[in-house]
N, C-alpha and C positions, 0 to 999 in steps of 0.2 A: 505496500499502500504506500505510494510515492505521498501523496498527499495527507498531511496529517491533521487536517481537516477538511476530508471529502465531504461532500453532497453524497446525503442518505434520501432515497427515495421512497418513501412510507405507503403502501400499497392496501386500501381497504376494499374489500369485495365487499358489497352493499347490497341484500335482498332481504326487503319487506321487515328487517331488522331497527326494532322499538331502542336499541341502546347504542347506535351508531355515533350521537351526539357524544356520548362518554369516551368511545374509542376518539374520536376526533379531540376533543379536550385535552386526553390524556398524552397524545402524541404533540398538541400544542404546548402543554407544561413541561416538555423535556430541558435538562440542563443544556444538552445539545443542541445548538440552535439551527446548523447547519443542515437543513431538512427541507423537503417536499412534500406535503400530504397528496394522496393521488387514489381518489374514491371512485370506485369502478361500479355503476348503480346496473345491476346484472337483470336489467327488466322488472325494478321495483314495482308494486302497484300500492302499496302502504309503506305507511312513515316517512316518503320524500321530502315534507315539508320541515323533518327537523332538519335538514341540510342546509334550507334558507340562512340560518345567521352565519354561516361559516363558507358561505360561496366564495368570498373574497379571500379566504385563507386556504382553499385548496383546488385544485385541478378536478374539475368534476368530469368523469365520462359516463356518457349513457351506451347501454346497447341492450339488446334482443336477450332475454333470457337462455344461459346456454350453460350454466353451472358454475362453482367456484374455478375448477382447473381454466375455463374461457376467461372470467375475470380476472384472475392472476396475470393470464398470460396479456392480456390485452392493458392491465397497468403497467407491466414490465416492460414492454415494447415500448411504451412512451416512456417510461423513467428517464430520467436526464443524470441522475446520480452515479458516482463510481460503485456505491453500496447500496443492497435492495434490503428493506425489510418488508414482513407481511404482518398485516394485523387485522385479524377476525373482528368483524363490525361490534360483536357483544363482547367484546374484551378487551383490558385496559392495561397500556403500558406502566410502569412506574417511572416515576421522574428521571431517574438515573440510567434507563433503559439502553437509549442509543451510547451515550458518553461513556459508560462503563465496558461497554462491547466493541465500539471504534478502540478503546486503548488496550484491550485484551488481546484483540485482533492485531494492533500494532506491537504488542510484545510477544505475543507468542507467533506471530507469521503464520495463522490460519486463515485458510480462504473462506470457512465459513464458523460462526460461531453459534448455539445455541444454549439455553441457560435454563435453571430451574423455574418452579413458577408454584402460585397459590392458587387456591379455587376460593371463588366466591359465589354467592346466591345470586338472585334475581334482584334483591337490592343492593348491591354490591357490596356486602360484607363478606369480609374473610372468615373461613369458616375451615382451612385446612390449608398451615404453611408446608412448603418446601415438597411437593409431592412429586416432582420429577426424578425421571432415572437418569443417575448420574452415572458416566462410564468414561472415565480416565484414558482408558487406554484403547487402541484403535482395534486389537482383536477382539476387546469384551463388544465395543459398538458393533462388531460387523457381526459377530455370534447373535447379539439381540436384535439385528434387522431380520436374521432367519425366523426370529417367533415373533416378532410385533415390531410396530414403529415407536423409538425410544425419545422421538422429538415432538417438540408441541410446534408446530409453524409458527405460530405466534412468538416465540423466542426467539428467533432466527433474524441472524446478522447476516450478510453473506454477497460476498462481490458480482456484480453484474456480468461481468463477463464470461463465468461459470456456464450460464445457458448457452454461450455460444460452442461450449465443448460437448454439453449433455443434452442441448434440446430446450422445449419448452415444457409445461406441467401436461399430463396425457389427458387430452381434454375427454377421452371416454369413459373416464373413472371420475365419478361421480363425488365419491366419498375420500378417496383414499390416494390423491392424486400425489400427497406432500409424501407418503411412504415410499411409492412409487419413486420419486424424485431424491430422496434423502439414498436411496440405495444407489441411484445411478451417480451422485455427486459423489458419495463415499469410495466408489471404485476409482475415482477420478483425482480425488483432492483432499487437501486434510481438514478436517473438521473437528473442532476442539469442543468443549463444554465448560462452561462459567457456573461453577456451584454456588450460585447466588439466585434469588429468587427477584425476577424482573419483571415478571407478567402476573397479572390478576387473571385467571381463565375463569369465564363463568358458565356456571351448569344450570340449566332449565328447563323446563318442560319443552319449547318449542326446539332447541337445538337437534342438529341433524343428527350426530350419533345416537340420539335418543329414539328419534321417530325412525329412522333408517337402520335399524340396526343389524338386524337380517342381510338385508342388500351390500351392508359395509362388511361385515363377514363373508360373504362371498367374493367380493373385490379381495379384500384380506389374502384367500386363500389362493385367489388367481394370481396375486403378485409373488407369493411365495411359491408358487411352483415354476413362475418366469423366470426368477432371478436364484433358484435353487444351486445350479452349477456353477454359477457366475459369483456367488457368495462364497461358496465351497473352496473354489481355487482363491479367492483373495483371504480368505481364510489360513488355505496351506502354506501359500505364500508369506502371509505374515506370521506365522509358526516356524516356519524353517530360514527366516531372514533372506527371502529372495525378493529382491528389488527391481527386476526386470517388469515388463507387463504380464500380470498374473489374468487379465481379463479372458 
């Protein structure tokens, strides 16, 4: 990261979410001030007026409904920042989230960093702290990817250029586009974890992971099967100290 204060593009996919104002406000409260906010309205029919007070502080992109992956791709493709963060419209960044992650990336040389996080309820009260899965070693991270997604997408900060290598979010995946992406990135890049909760992750009845649990598990099993061989080879190389291309 050549620039000590790079521009960060924060992409917020928005679809009929009543909490989007809290998400935007949490970015505006960041101690790190060099950012842009890109709200991608994925064909919303509700709660759009919530955005009105923020229209002079965000870049607003409206599109037909296509799912989270399409909204993320639209936002990232229009991003001007060297770094990209993703914030779900019902989640909240803690004030030092961007500052601490930029500093951490600079000191560790990571291409991507994710962090720990807290759980909040519908009234934004924290009811469980530090619930993330912290994997300090690459081999442990790769082994966990065989079983589940250890990364909360809203905790991530990464270099925008990474997408040039691995491609965009898979728009055929409605619920697990992040799991698929982190596997593809882990094969190519240095992904570090910051063991500090920098996000409040909201649990509520209307969230997709509750409403579409069966469909989500079908996608998870499909992804695990798709990358089974690649992850096994990556783990073999890591265990045996092989530095070549292991994909």
